[in-house]
C-alpha positions as a Markdown table, in Angstrom:
| # | Residue | x | y | z |
|---|---|---|---|---|
| 1 | Met | 25.2 | -0.5 | -38.0 |
| 2 | Ser | 23.5 | 2.6 | -36.4 |
| 3 | Val | 20.5 | 0.6 | -35.1 |
| 4 | Pro | 22.5 | -1.8 | -32.8 |
| 5 | Val | 24.5 | 1.2 | -31.5 |
| 6 | Ala | 21.3 | 3.2 | -30.8 |
| 7 | Lys | 19.8 | 0.2 | -29.0 |
| 8 | Glu | 22.9 | -0.3 | -26.9 |
| 9 | Glu | 22.9 | 3.4 | -25.9 |
| 10 | Met | 19.2 | 3.2 | -25.0 |
| 11 | Glu | 19.9 | 0.1 | -22.8 |
| 12 | Gln | 22.7 | 2.0 | -21.0 |
| 13 | His | 20.3 | 4.8 | -20.1 |
| 14 | Leu | 17.6 | 2.4 | -18.8 |
| 15 | Pro | 17.2 | 2.0 | -15.0 |
| 16 | Leu | 18.8 | -1.3 | -13.8 |
| 17 | Glu | 15.5 | -2.9 | -13.1 |
| 18 | Phe | 14.5 | -2.4 | -16.8 |
| 19 | Ala | 17.9 | -3.2 | -18.3 |
| 20 | Asp | 17.4 | -7.0 | -17.9 |
| 21 | Glu | 14.6 | -8.2 | -20.3 |
| 22 | Lys | 13.5 | -11.0 | -18.0 |
| 23 | Glu | 13.2 | -8.7 | -15.0 |
| 24 | Ser | 11.4 | -6.1 | -17.1 |
| 25 | Ile | 8.8 | -8.7 | -18.1 |
| 26 | Lys | 8.2 | -9.5 | -14.5 |
| 27 | Ile | 7.4 | -5.8 | -13.8 |
| 28 | Thr | 4.8 | -6.0 | -16.6 |
| 29 | Gly | 3.4 | -9.1 | -14.9 |
| 30 | Phe | 3.2 | -7.3 | -11.6 |
| 31 | Trp | 1.0 | -4.6 | -13.2 |
| 32 | Met | -1.4 | -7.4 | -14.1 |
| 33 | Phe | -1.5 | -8.5 | -10.5 |
| 34 | Leu | -2.4 | -5.0 | -9.5 |
| 35 | Val | -5.3 | -5.1 | -11.9 |
| 36 | Thr | -6.7 | -8.1 | -10.1 |
| 37 | Asp | -6.3 | -6.3 | -6.8 |
| 38 | Val | -8.2 | -3.4 | -8.2 |
| 39 | Met | -11.1 | -5.8 | -9.0 |
| 40 | Ile | -11.0 | -7.2 | -5.4 |
| 41 | Phe | -11.1 | -3.8 | -3.8 |
| 42 | Gly | -13.8 | -2.7 | -6.3 |
| 43 | Ser | -16.0 | -5.5 | -5.2 |
| 44 | Leu | -15.4 | -4.7 | -1.5 |
| 45 | Phe | -16.2 | -1.0 | -2.1 |
| 46 | Ser | -19.4 | -2.0 | -3.9 |
| 47 | Ser | -20.5 | -4.2 | -1.0 |
| 48 | Tyr | -19.8 | -1.4 | 1.4 |
| 49 | Ala | -21.8 | 1.0 | -0.7 |
| 50 | Val | -24.8 | -1.3 | -0.6 |
| 51 | Tyr | -24.6 | -2.1 | 3.2 |
| 52 | Arg | -23.3 | 1.2 | 4.7 |
| 53 | Thr | -26.8 | 2.2 | 5.9 |
| 54 | Ser | -27.8 | -1.3 | 7.1 |
| 55 | Val | -26.8 | -0.7 | 10.7 |
| 56 | Ala | -29.5 | -2.9 | 12.4 |
| 57 | Gln | -29.2 | -2.3 | 16.1 |
| 58 | Gly | -25.5 | -1.3 | 15.9 |
| 59 | Pro | -23.9 | 2.1 | 15.6 |
| 60 | Ser | -23.8 | 4.0 | 12.4 |
| 61 | Ala | -20.7 | 5.3 | 10.7 |
| 62 | Tyr | -21.4 | 8.8 | 12.1 |
| 63 | Gln | -21.5 | 7.4 | 15.6 |
| 64 | Leu | -18.6 | 5.1 | 15.3 |
| 65 | Phe | -15.8 | 7.0 | 13.4 |
| 66 | Ser | -13.4 | 9.5 | 14.9 |
| 67 | Phe | -11.3 | 11.7 | 12.7 |
| 68 | Gly | -8.3 | 11.9 | 15.0 |
| 69 | Pro | -6.9 | 8.4 | 14.5 |
| 70 | Val | -7.9 | 8.3 | 10.8 |
| 71 | Ile | -6.1 | 11.5 | 10.0 |
| 72 | Leu | -3.0 | 10.2 | 11.8 |
| 73 | Glu | -3.2 | 7.0 | 9.7 |
| 74 | Thr | -3.6 | 9.0 | 6.5 |
| 75 | Val | -0.6 | 11.2 | 7.3 |
| 76 | Leu | 1.5 | 8.1 | 8.1 |
| 77 | Leu | 0.6 | 6.2 | 4.9 |
| 78 | Leu | 0.8 | 9.1 | 2.5 |
| 79 | Thr | 4.2 | 10.1 | 4.0 |
| 80 | Ser | 5.4 | 6.5 | 3.5 |
| 81 | Ser | 4.4 | 6.9 | -0.2 |
| 82 | Phe | 6.8 | 9.9 | -0.4 |
| 83 | Thr | 9.6 | 8.0 | 1.4 |
| 84 | Ile | 9.4 | 5.0 | -0.8 |
| 85 | Gly | 9.6 | 7.4 | -3.7 |
| 86 | Leu | 12.8 | 8.8 | -2.2 |
| 87 | Ser | 14.1 | 5.2 | -1.8 |
| 88 | Ile | 13.6 | 4.6 | -5.5 |
| 89 | Tyr | 15.2 | 7.9 | -6.4 |
| 90 | Ser | 18.2 | 7.0 | -4.3 |
| 91 | Met | 18.3 | 3.5 | -6.0 |
| 92 | Arg | 18.4 | 5.2 | -9.4 |
| 93 | Arg | 21.4 | 7.3 | -8.3 |
| 94 | Gln | 23.1 | 4.1 | -7.0 |
| 95 | Asn | 23.1 | 5.4 | -3.4 |
| 96 | Lys | 22.7 | 2.2 | -1.4 |
| 97 | Gln | 22.8 | 3.8 | 2.1 |
| 98 | Ala | 20.1 | 6.3 | 1.2 |
| 99 | Thr | 18.0 | 3.6 | -0.5 |
| 100 | Ile | 18.1 | 1.4 | 2.6 |
| 101 | Ala | 17.5 | 4.4 | 5.0 |
| 102 | Trp | 14.4 | 5.6 | 3.2 |
| 103 | Leu | 13.1 | 2.0 | 2.9 |
| 104 | Ile | 13.5 | 1.6 | 6.7 |
| 105 | Val | 11.6 | 4.9 | 7.2 |
| 106 | Thr | 8.8 | 3.6 | 4.9 |
| 107 | Leu | 8.7 | 0.4 | 7.0 |
| 108 | Leu | 8.4 | 2.4 | 10.3 |
| 109 | Leu | 5.6 | 4.6 | 8.9 |
| 110 | Gly | 3.8 | 1.5 | 7.6 |
| 111 | Ala | 4.1 | -0.2 | 11.0 |
| 112 | Gly | 2.8 | 2.9 | 12.7 |
| 113 | Phe | -0.2 | 2.8 | 10.3 |
| 114 | Val | -1.0 | -0.8 | 11.1 |
| 115 | Ile | -0.6 | -0.3 | 14.9 |
| 116 | Ser | -3.0 | 2.7 | 14.8 |
| 117 | Glu | -5.5 | 0.8 | 12.7 |
| 118 | Val | -5.4 | -2.3 | 15.0 |
| 119 | His | -5.9 | 0.0 | 18.0 |
| 120 | Asp | -9.0 | 1.5 | 16.3 |
| 121 | Phe | -10.4 | -2.0 | 15.6 |
| 122 | Val | -9.8 | -3.1 | 19.2 |
| 123 | Gly | -11.6 | 0.1 | 20.4 |
| 124 | Tyr | -14.6 | -0.6 | 18.1 |
| 125 | Val | -14.9 | -4.2 | 19.4 |
| 126 | Ala | -14.5 | -3.1 | 23.0 |
| 127 | Ala | -17.4 | -0.7 | 22.4 |
| 128 | Gly | -19.5 | -3.5 | 21.1 |
| 129 | Ala | -19.2 | -2.7 | 17.4 |
| 130 | Thr | -18.2 | -6.2 | 16.2 |
| 131 | Trp | -18.2 | -7.3 | 12.6 |
| 132 | His | -21.3 | -9.6 | 13.0 |
| 133 | Gln | -23.5 | -6.9 | 14.6 |
| 134 | Ser | -24.7 | -5.5 | 11.3 |
| 135 | Ala | -24.2 | -5.6 | 7.6 |
| 136 | Phe | -22.5 | -2.2 | 7.7 |
| 137 | Leu | -19.9 | -3.3 | 10.2 |
| 138 | Ser | -19.3 | -6.6 | 8.3 |
| 139 | Ala | -18.7 | -4.6 | 5.1 |
| 140 | Phe | -16.5 | -2.1 | 7.0 |
| 141 | Phe | -14.3 | -4.5 | 8.7 |
| 142 | Ile | -13.8 | -6.6 | 5.6 |
| 143 | Leu | -12.9 | -3.6 | 3.4 |
| 144 | Val | -10.6 | -1.8 | 5.8 |
| 145 | Gly | -9.2 | -5.1 | 7.2 |
| 146 | Thr | -8.3 | -6.3 | 3.7 |
| 147 | His | -6.4 | -3.1 | 3.1 |
| 148 | Gly | -4.7 | -3.4 | 6.5 |
| 149 | Ala | -3.7 | -7.0 | 5.6 |
| 150 | His | -2.2 | -5.8 | 2.4 |
| 151 | Val | -0.2 | -3.2 | 4.3 |
| 152 | Thr | 1.0 | -5.8 | 6.8 |
| 153 | Phe | 2.1 | -8.1 | 3.9 |
| 154 | Gly | 3.9 | -5.1 | 2.4 |
| 155 | Ile | 5.8 | -4.6 | 5.6 |
| 156 | Leu | 6.9 | -8.2 | 5.6 |
| 157 | Trp | 7.9 | -8.0 | 1.9 |
| 158 | Ala | 9.9 | -4.8 | 2.4 |
| 159 | Thr | 11.7 | -6.4 | 5.3 |
| 160 | Thr | 12.9 | -9.2 | 3.0 |
| 161 | Leu | 13.9 | -6.7 | 0.4 |
| 162 | Leu | 15.9 | -4.8 | 3.0 |
| 163 | Ile | 17.9 | -7.9 | 3.9 |
| 164 | Gln | 18.5 | -8.6 | 0.2 |
| 165 | Leu | 19.7 | -5.1 | -0.4 |
| 166 | Ile | 22.1 | -5.2 | 2.5 |
| 167 | Arg | 23.6 | -8.5 | 1.4 |
| 168 | Arg | 23.6 | -8.2 | -2.4 |
| 169 | Gly | 23.4 | -4.5 | -3.1 |
| 170 | Phe | 22.0 | -3.3 | -6.5 |
| 171 | Thr | 21.4 | -6.1 | -9.0 |
| 172 | Pro | 18.7 | -6.4 | -11.7 |
| 173 | Val | 16.8 | -8.7 | -9.4 |
| 174 | Thr | 16.9 | -6.6 | -6.2 |
| 175 | Thr | 16.2 | -3.3 | -8.0 |
| 176 | Arg | 13.2 | -5.0 | -9.8 |
| 177 | Lys | 11.9 | -6.2 | -6.5 |
| 178 | Leu | 12.2 | -2.8 | -4.9 |
| 179 | Phe | 10.6 | -1.1 | -7.9 |
| 180 | Thr | 7.6 | -3.6 | -7.9 |
| 181 | Phe | 7.2 | -3.1 | -4.1 |
| 182 | Ser | 7.0 | 0.7 | -4.7 |
| 183 | Leu | 4.2 | 0.1 | -7.2 |
| 184 | Tyr | 2.4 | -2.1 | -4.7 |
| 185 | Trp | 2.9 | 0.5 | -1.9 |
| 186 | His | 1.7 | 3.4 | -4.0 |
| 187 | Phe | -1.4 | 1.3 | -5.0 |
| 188 | Leu | -2.2 | 0.8 | -1.3 |
| 189 | Asp | -1.9 | 4.6 | -0.7 |
| 190 | Ile | -4.4 | 5.2 | -3.5 |
| 191 | Val | -6.8 | 2.7 | -2.1 |
| 192 | Trp | -6.5 | 4.3 | 1.3 |
| 193 | Ile | -7.4 | 7.7 | -0.2 |
| 194 | Phe | -10.6 | 6.1 | -1.5 |
| 195 | Ile | -11.3 | 4.5 | 1.9 |
| 196 | Phe | -10.7 | 7.8 | 3.8 |
| 197 | Thr | -13.0 | 9.7 | 1.4 |
| 198 | Phe | -15.8 | 7.1 | 0.8 |
| 199 | Val | -15.8 | 5.4 | 4.2 |
| 200 | Tyr | -14.6 | 7.8 | 6.9 |
| 201 | Leu | -15.3 | 11.2 | 5.4 |
| 202 | Asn | -18.5 | 10.3 | 3.8 |
| 203 | Gly | -19.6 | 8.5 | 7.0 |
| 204 | Lys | -19.1 | 11.6 | 9.1 |
| 205 | Ile | -20.8 | 13.9 | 6.7 |
| 206 | Val | -23.8 | 11.9 | 5.4 |
């Protein structure tokens, strides 16, 4: 008799997104999706490592990159990682208003990141540094652009979650979706740290 009671007590202490077995399995499946994304970015980083010095007649990383916008983008994205953490914390405390508020802040920070990055890309193209000018620029635009596309998708995903939370509140489904989104968002922040270090910082030093 003690085993079922212990199991029941354990389930009561589980977060809502893990309390439902089907939703918990979906979280495990999402981890597998992130593994495939790691492989994708790993191949893009490898390509960039090979071609980063193949500048042909175009500008090099040292000539092209400017730290000002990149630091702004880094601050925006890393801050958004903190705010989505606060959203999850509020969700665990069953505070719907705070959860929604921090999710909105995360969305705004993510949108600011994308706008700044697009502005950078437009500036590069206006200066003649287009993706087909050299192997370096092709690898750069594909790597950073793929990350930016992931962030853009994340913004759209979070928008749908925001609507669902407003309409349905906390359910095993909505909490699982918000938790998996937070995993996705943190993953993008980690990838950006590698991009900032390996692409931008290394490009200005080496």
